[in-house]
C-alpha positions in Angstrom: -46.2 53.1 -14.6 -49.4 54.3 -13.0 -51.2 52.7 -10.6 -54.0 51.6 -13.6 -51.4 49.6 -15.6 -49.1 48.3 -12.9 -53.4 46.5 -11.3 -53.5 45.4 -14.7 -50.3 43.8 -15.0 -50.4 42.6 -12.0 -53.8 40.5 -13.0 -52.2 39.8 -16.0 -49.6 37.8 -13.8 -51.8 37.1 -11.7 -53.5 34.7 -14.4 -50.5 33.4 -15.8 -49.2 31.6 -12.7 -52.5 30.5 -11.5 -52.9 28.9 -15.4 -49.3 27.3 -14.8 -50.3 26.1 -10.9 -53.4 25.3 -11.9 -51.9 22.7 -15.3 -48.6 21.6 -13.3 -51.4 20.2 -10.5 -53.5 18.0 -12.4 -50.9 17.1 -15.1 -48.4 15.6 -12.2 -52.0 14.4 -10.6 -52.8 12.9 -13.8 -49.6 11.0 -14.0 -49.6 10.2 -10.9 -52.5 8.3 -10.3 -51.4 6.8 -13.7 -48.4 5.3 -12.8 -49.8 3.9 -9.0 -53.0 2.0 -11.9 -50.7 0.8 -14.1 -46.8 1.0 -13.3 -45.9 -0.9 -16.4 -47.3 2.0 -19.0 -44.9 4.8 -19.7 -48.0 7.4 -20.4 -48.2 8.4 -16.3 -44.3 9.4 -16.1 -44.4 11.7 -19.5 -48.0 13.3 -18.0 -46.0 13.8 -14.8 -42.6 14.6 -16.9 -44.8 17.3 -18.8 -46.7 19.0 -15.3 -42.8 19.5 -14.3 -42.1 21.1 -17.2 -44.5 22.9 -16.8 -44.3 23.7 -13.6 -40.6 24.8 -14.0 -42.0 27.3 -16.8 -44.6 29.0 -15.0 -42.1 31.5 -13.4 -39.8 32.0 -16.6 -43.8 32.8 -18.4 -44.4 35.0 -15.4 -41.2 37.0 -16.5 -41.7 37.2 -20.6 -45.1 38.2 -19.6 -43.8 40.9 -17.6 -41.1 42.2 -20.2 -43.6 42.4 -22.9 -45.9 44.6 -20.2 -43.5 46.6 -19.5 -42.3 47.1 -23.6 -45.7 48.2 -24.2 -45.9 50.7 -21.5 -42.8 51.7 -22.5 -41.0 51.7 -19.1 -37.8 51.3 -20.6 -35.1 51.1 -17.2 -37.9 47.6 -16.5 -38.0 45.7 -19.6 -34.2 45.9 -19.3 -34.3 44.9 -15.7 -36.5 41.8 -16.0 -35.1 41.0 -19.6 -31.3 40.8 -17.2 -33.9 38.5 -15.5 -35.2 36.4 -17.8 -31.2 36.0 -19.9 -30.4 34.8 -16.3 -32.9 31.2 -16.3 -32.5 31.1 -19.2 -28.8 30.8 -18.7 -29.6 28.7 -15.8 -31.7 26.2 -17.4 -28.5 25.6 -20.2 -25.7 25.3 -17.6 -28.4 22.7 -15.6 -28.8 21.0 -19.4 -25.3 20.6 -19.8 -24.9 18.8 -16.6 
């Protein structure tokens, strides 16, 4: 990858990570406030759960973005390496969900 492509990838990854962090922080904050204001309502817990899911999904989105960008640049070594990281992340998620 040339310098321009690397800078483009870094900007794109920064946007993905920033959006995930902002969205998860906002949803976690709103969920916490709703839980404190009305503990008997389930909405606060649901919103906080969505915030946690976005927080967990943000690194996965970063890896998916990297794979797509490396494929667009035809940098096959990095496609293979980042796809391997993605498989490990998804495998870990499956193992965690199975208990």
